[in-house]
C-alpha positions as MATLAB code, in Angstrom:
seq = 'MSLIRCSSLPNQTTVVLAIGQALFTAAISVDLTLTGLTGYELAPDKTLATLPFALISVAGAIVTLLASYLIESLGLRTAFVIGSLACAAGGAISVWAVLHANFWLFCIGTAGVGVYQAFAGYYRLAAADAVPPEAKARAISFVLTGGVLAAVLGPLLATYTKDLLPALFAGSYLLVCMLGLASMILFALAFKSRGTAIIHRDIVLGQARPARVIFTQPISWAALANNVVGGAAMMLLMTAAPIAAVAAGHTIDDGAGIIQWHLVGMYAPSLFAGGLIARFGLARVLIAGMVLTAACPIIAVNSQDVSAFYVALLALGVGWNFMFVGGTTLLARSYLPVERAKVQGIAEMLRAGVTALTSLAAGPLLVWLGWRGMNYICFPLILIAAGMTIHWINAEKRATAVPAAS';
ca = [
     113.194   85.184  136.548;
     116.743   86.761  135.255;
     119.293   85.681  132.671;
     121.084   83.815  132.834;
     124.757   85.445  133.015;
     128.584   84.448  131.156;
     129.746   83.299  134.670;
     126.453   81.197  135.535;
     128.746   77.894  133.922;
     131.909   77.520  136.606;
     135.120   77.932  135.524;
     135.378   74.047  136.410;
     132.908   72.908  134.563;
     134.534   74.525  130.929;
     137.388   72.443  132.142;
     135.487   69.686  132.972;
     134.031   69.589  129.297;
     137.459   69.897  127.331;
     138.658   66.262  129.187;
     135.930   64.992  128.454;
     136.278   66.453  124.716;
     140.345   64.961  125.129;
     138.868   61.693  126.535;
     136.372   61.284  124.121;
     139.125   62.288  121.354;
     142.059   59.975  122.442;
     138.564   56.572  122.395;
     137.590   57.741  118.650;
     141.020   58.406  117.133;
     141.601   55.002  118.264;
     138.734   53.232  116.408;
     138.997   56.134  113.356;
     142.833   54.729  113.203;
     142.201   50.947  113.219;
     138.303   50.316  112.704;
     138.706   50.489  109.043;
     141.987   48.174  108.922;
     140.361   45.231  111.899;
     136.864   45.814  109.301;
     139.063   44.538  106.833;
     140.635   41.774  108.038;
     137.355   40.551  109.722;
     134.911   40.775  106.813;
     133.922   37.828  105.636;
     133.473   40.464  101.856;
     135.559   43.386  101.509;
     133.022   45.370  100.030;
     131.766   45.536  104.268;
     135.588   46.123  105.400;
     134.354   49.948  106.111;
     131.026   48.747  108.327;
     132.056   49.009  111.702;
     133.752   52.408  110.757;
     130.230   52.995  109.557;
     128.069   51.787  112.464;
     130.046   54.752  114.850;
     127.845   57.302  112.594;
     124.277   55.383  112.261;
     124.109   54.680  115.602;
     125.637   58.186  116.340;
     122.752   59.263  113.948;
     119.937   57.114  115.671;
     120.636   57.767  118.822;
     121.945   61.527  118.581;
     118.187   63.318  118.912;
     117.342   61.091  122.038;
     120.513   63.044  123.623;
     119.434   65.455  122.828;
     116.058   65.268  124.824;
     117.655   62.528  127.561;
     119.864   66.296  128.459;
     117.632   68.108  128.364;
     114.696   66.186  131.170;
     117.976   64.524  132.893;
     120.805   67.064  132.420;
     124.060   67.518  131.472;
     126.056   64.667  134.052;
     123.323   61.855  133.763;
     123.027   62.543  130.253;
     126.766   62.530  129.340;
     127.617   59.265  132.167;
     125.277   57.284  129.897;
     126.880   58.281  127.007;
     130.335   57.097  128.565;
     129.370   54.102  129.597;
     128.190   53.667  126.139;
     132.023   53.390  125.270;
     133.108   51.399  127.531;
     130.493   48.202  126.211;
     131.076   49.365  123.540;
     135.164   48.736  123.216;
     134.893   45.316  125.775;
     132.277   44.455  123.151;
     135.052   45.070  120.528;
     137.757   42.997  122.223;
     135.885   40.119  122.183;
     135.385   39.998  119.031;
     138.679   40.836  117.821;
     139.687   37.989  120.079;
     137.487   35.908  118.102;
     137.374   37.147  114.479;
     133.862   37.301  114.820;
     132.731   40.591  112.852;
     129.677   41.049  113.835;
     130.286   41.291  116.794;
     132.900   43.721  115.941;
     130.362   45.915  114.477;
     127.846   46.154  117.368;
     130.770   47.151  119.473;
     131.624   50.378  116.774;
     128.041   51.005  117.174;
     128.677   51.459  120.962;
     130.625   53.908  120.782;
     128.692   55.797  118.656;
     126.101   55.914  120.417;
     129.265   57.757  122.715;
     129.787   60.166  119.421;
     126.143   61.302  120.018;
     126.676   62.615  123.420;
     129.804   63.822  122.713;
     128.906   65.854  120.288;
     126.810   67.573  123.330;
     130.123   68.825  124.626;
     131.017   72.328  122.760;
     126.884   72.906  122.438;
     126.718   72.875  126.358;
     129.545   75.370  126.334;
     128.183   77.596  123.535;
     124.744   77.962  125.176;
     126.298   79.544  128.493;
     127.810   82.309  126.754;
     126.487   85.299  124.906;
     126.436   85.188  120.892;
     130.205   87.092  120.385;
     131.763   84.558  122.770;
     130.381   81.538  121.614;
     133.707   80.836  119.428;
     135.652   80.937  121.881;
     133.633   79.003  124.424;
     133.583   75.646  121.398;
     137.118   76.066  121.025;
     138.040   75.827  123.883;
     136.376   72.829  124.618;
     137.780   71.527  121.416;
     141.402   71.995  122.270;
     140.524   70.020  124.666;
     140.971   67.138  121.747;
     144.394   68.353  120.916;
     146.966   66.130  122.665;
     144.644   63.370  122.379;
     144.522   63.136  118.945;
     148.194   62.886  118.407;
     148.346   60.227  121.190;
     145.167   58.514  120.365;
     146.630   56.917  117.485;
     149.988   56.407  119.044;
     148.615   54.001  122.145;
     147.048   52.782  119.530;
     149.761   51.163  117.468;
     151.984   50.759  120.929;
     148.837   48.629  122.182;
     147.865   46.934  119.253;
     149.949   43.661  120.422;
     149.388   43.906  124.460;
     146.792   40.747  123.398;
     147.324   37.485  121.552;
     144.447   38.692  118.472;
     145.653   41.998  116.614;
     144.931   45.623  117.595;
     142.235   43.841  120.437;
     144.388   45.546  123.204;
     143.946   48.677  121.248;
     140.114   48.656  121.985;
     140.503   47.363  125.469;
     141.621   51.124  125.430;
     139.048   52.866  124.191;
     136.724   50.493  126.817;
     139.290   52.086  129.736;
     139.370   55.797  128.280;
     135.366   55.060  128.250;
     135.444   54.282  132.324;
     137.547   57.395  132.870;
     134.997   59.424  130.852;
     131.965   58.213  133.427;
     134.345   59.366  136.385;
     134.734   62.315  134.991;
     131.444   63.447  134.575;
     129.782   61.566  137.671;
     133.077   62.870  139.920;
     133.967   66.229  138.355;
     130.705   68.001  136.691;
     128.458   70.183  138.556;
     125.339   69.301  136.215;
     122.706   71.384  139.216;
     121.518   74.289  137.240;
     123.616   73.802  134.003;
     121.088   70.457  133.704;
     119.004   73.088  130.982;
     121.711   76.005  130.586;
     118.849   78.117  129.432;
     115.706   77.550  131.703;
     114.478   80.504  132.762;
     115.421   82.300  129.569;
     111.810   82.339  127.455;
     112.647   85.084  124.551;
     109.083   85.110  122.983;
     107.444   81.006  121.742;
     108.976   78.238  120.231;
     108.752   78.654  116.145;
     108.233   75.510  114.159;
     110.832   73.711  112.487;
     110.152   74.954  109.129;
     110.509   78.679  110.413;
     113.854   78.093  111.663;
     115.755   76.049  109.194;
     114.724   78.100  106.280;
     117.016   81.007  108.151;
     119.717   82.071  105.628;
     121.872   81.441  108.497;
     120.929   77.761  109.610;
     121.842   77.205  105.414;
     124.749   77.844  106.202;
     125.283   76.377  109.606;
     124.132   72.739  108.056;
     126.377   73.541  105.160;
     129.252   73.667  107.277;
     128.243   71.241  109.537;
     126.870   68.673  107.620;
     128.000   68.878  104.086;
     131.388   69.832  105.041;
     131.051   67.178  107.727;
     130.618   64.221  105.069;
     132.972   65.172  102.281;
     135.933   64.841  105.169;
     134.534   61.500  106.471;
     134.652   59.918  103.490;
     137.637   60.961  102.527;
     138.765   60.177  106.052;
     137.290   56.674  106.222;
     138.677   55.329  103.060;
     142.278   56.954  103.255;
     144.026   54.466  105.554;
     142.769   51.851  103.322;
     143.949   53.770  100.561;
     147.047   54.213  101.489;
     147.619   50.001  102.664;
     146.401   49.248   99.036;
     149.402   52.216   97.586;
     152.023   49.675   99.143;
     152.266   51.777  102.317;
     152.399   50.268  105.970;
     149.633   50.026  108.726;
     152.199   52.097  111.033;
     152.017   54.697  107.434;
     148.262   54.753  107.577;
     148.058   55.178  110.988;
     150.578   58.351  110.952;
     148.402   59.738  108.937;
     145.389   59.449  110.407;
     146.835   60.933  113.179;
     148.253   64.131  111.639;
     144.172   63.982  110.639;
     143.622   64.185  113.512;
     146.445   67.197  114.529;
     144.404   68.989  111.628;
     140.929   68.459  113.527;
     141.571   69.712  117.128;
     144.757   71.873  116.439;
     143.492   74.795  115.463;
     140.963   74.957  118.331;
     143.408   76.740  119.639;
     143.566   79.792  117.251;
     140.258   79.429  115.596;
     137.642   81.434  117.701;
     140.810   83.971  117.831;
     140.095   84.396  114.036;
     136.743   84.498  114.191;
     137.152   87.415  116.081;
     139.746   89.002  114.026;
     139.212   88.196  110.595;
     135.207   87.486  110.441;
     133.206   84.042  111.066;
     132.764   84.553  106.832;
     135.840   84.663  106.006;
     137.502   81.312  107.613;
     134.206   79.670  107.196;
     135.570   80.646  103.768;
     139.392   79.202  104.336;
     137.720   75.943  105.892;
     136.833   75.283  102.870;
     139.593   76.033  100.101;
     141.941   73.844  102.110;
     139.394   70.918  102.270;
     138.824   71.327   98.780;
     142.845   71.761   99.104;
     142.883   67.732  100.015;
     140.902   66.390   97.112;
     143.194   68.099   94.842;
     146.270   66.457   96.419;
     145.044   62.994   96.946;
     143.942   63.029   92.786;
     147.628   64.355   91.552;
     149.750   61.716   93.936;
     149.929   58.716   95.878;
     152.952   59.393   97.859;
     152.907   58.757  101.625;
     153.976   62.310  101.765;
     150.763   62.725   99.783;
     148.616   61.402  102.013;
     149.720   63.523  104.565;
     150.125   67.150  103.745;
     146.165   65.804  101.869;
     144.307   64.713  105.247;
     146.056   67.206  107.109;
     144.588   70.290  105.232;
     141.167   68.522  105.254;
     141.619   68.069  108.842;
     141.970   71.763  109.206;
     140.119   72.909  106.812;
     137.026   70.820  108.914;
     137.964   72.563  111.950;
     137.154   75.612  110.608;
     134.067   74.857  109.299;
     132.878   73.173  112.603;
     133.923   75.293  114.271;
     131.953   78.179  112.093;
     129.009   76.372  111.307;
     128.691   75.559  115.738;
     128.543   79.198  116.397;
     126.546   79.521  113.332;
     123.713   76.518  114.699;
     123.886   78.352  118.549;
     123.475   82.072  116.910;
     119.751   81.030  115.241;
     117.433   79.436  117.681;
     116.038   80.921  120.986;
     116.990   79.727  124.085;
     113.149   77.818  124.404;
     113.973   76.078  120.614;
     117.824   74.998  121.761;
     116.301   70.901  122.471;
     114.166   70.696  118.866;
     117.275   72.430  117.339;
     120.253   71.250  117.889;
     118.721   67.461  118.326;
     117.480   68.197  114.770;
     120.655   69.785  113.183;
     123.025   67.133  115.221;
     120.805   64.678  113.594;
     120.819   65.807  110.386;
     125.051   65.632  111.422;
     125.900   61.845  112.014;
     122.680   60.615  109.424;
     124.478   62.153  106.196;
     128.668   61.508  107.876;
     126.851   57.735  108.515;
     125.745   57.296  104.309;
     128.924   58.417  103.459;
     131.217   56.396  106.083;
     128.920   53.056  104.810;
     129.339   54.331  100.914;
     133.580   54.839  101.211;
     134.366   51.718  101.399;
     131.743   50.686   98.574;
     133.003   53.526   96.201;
     136.341   52.704   97.068;
     136.222   49.410   95.983;
     134.396   50.268   93.095;
     135.893   54.048   91.852;
     139.496   53.712   93.582;
     140.988   56.470   95.912;
     140.976   59.639   93.118;
     137.375   58.548   91.792;
     136.879   59.093   95.447;
     137.588   62.378   95.321;
     136.677   63.909   93.089;
     133.368   63.329   95.381;
     134.162   65.694   96.978;
     134.133   69.008   95.151;
     129.918   69.418   94.578;
     130.075   68.525   98.540;
     132.098   71.302   98.874;
     130.407   73.643   95.918;
     127.369   73.421   98.056;
     128.664   74.632  101.167;
     130.280   77.479   99.123;
     126.862   78.478   97.889;
     124.427   77.922  101.419;
     127.231   80.118  103.141;
     127.164   82.574  100.255;
     123.685   83.069  100.821;
     123.743   83.606  104.200;
     126.878   86.227  103.633;
     124.407   88.022  101.195;
     121.477   87.910  103.930;
     123.807   89.787  106.758;
     125.044   92.010  104.393;
     121.529   93.155  103.142;
     119.911   93.147  106.852;
     122.986   95.091  108.005;
     121.875   97.923  105.048;
     118.418   98.155  105.374;
     119.290   99.752  109.207;
     122.166  101.717  107.194;
     119.251  103.385  104.832;
     116.694  104.352  106.762;
];
């Protein structure tokens, strides 16, 4: 059996993954923009306002490991169609729930979008698994680039369609349903899954190691630090930001605009993040991501002007992108091909689980601590990510020094 070359992933497949990422980003941006506000309007208790939003991450966490094994057993195309179907169903349920002012049914609808998110999380990994180590960052960035335009258009479409149906925001969730259907059609008709269902099926490089061995590597610690811890800090603030902005006297449109620019920050750097890693090195880009992430709470605790919300959430988005692309690159380098499903599934489950917890905590924390108090919580999270990343950097230096000395 021969090794699969880079060229074995067709150009069309990479493009379809990027388009799929765009559809996912557009759909999820509607939920990110409006679900906190919709939950606040429908919730019988205002401390439950962010529960529908949090259930996106909760459902994603529950399904993530299953999604990994469905990809492994059914193939990428079938698995991604299943994920898209969950989005369409979740959007349709959300429409019905908003029209009938049913908070708990609305929670079920947003959970369906969370199932979609679990499958969409593997788009970038599918691209990374098909290229050699030195090309993984660029492959990941290319797929995430698909979300750049959607990050701009999604919140705009959410606000433009909010009055399309009799109940406020019901039309926006109809848009989510339609985007899910478009994603289903894309993967069903345009995605060439044969031969890429398990991209490295015929690569066997040694025996699979136990998970405890893989996840005690410094590179694995750094990957989890940037994907999981960095994602938790981002999700905590992003979930609460629109509600905090409205509470500070700004408009609903301001809340949508803040998330819009945050999403631009999350995905626009993908246009050049891979190039920055190639030029300046992975470690420097990861550290830059942490600095930018820390800039968000620094700005937020000093001002609640609408401009401060915009700048803080934009910096948070860019910081997350650098940490996410870099962390995913580290993760893709941490395992042997035979360990792919296990490692990806566990890592994605941890990432989704922690972000789900922070989403669930965002509403009560916003009520109890206020916007400024929530931002202080992020500083220790960023320090944890920095410490684990520095541990990997030092381990890499030691590993490089040993052959040189010998």
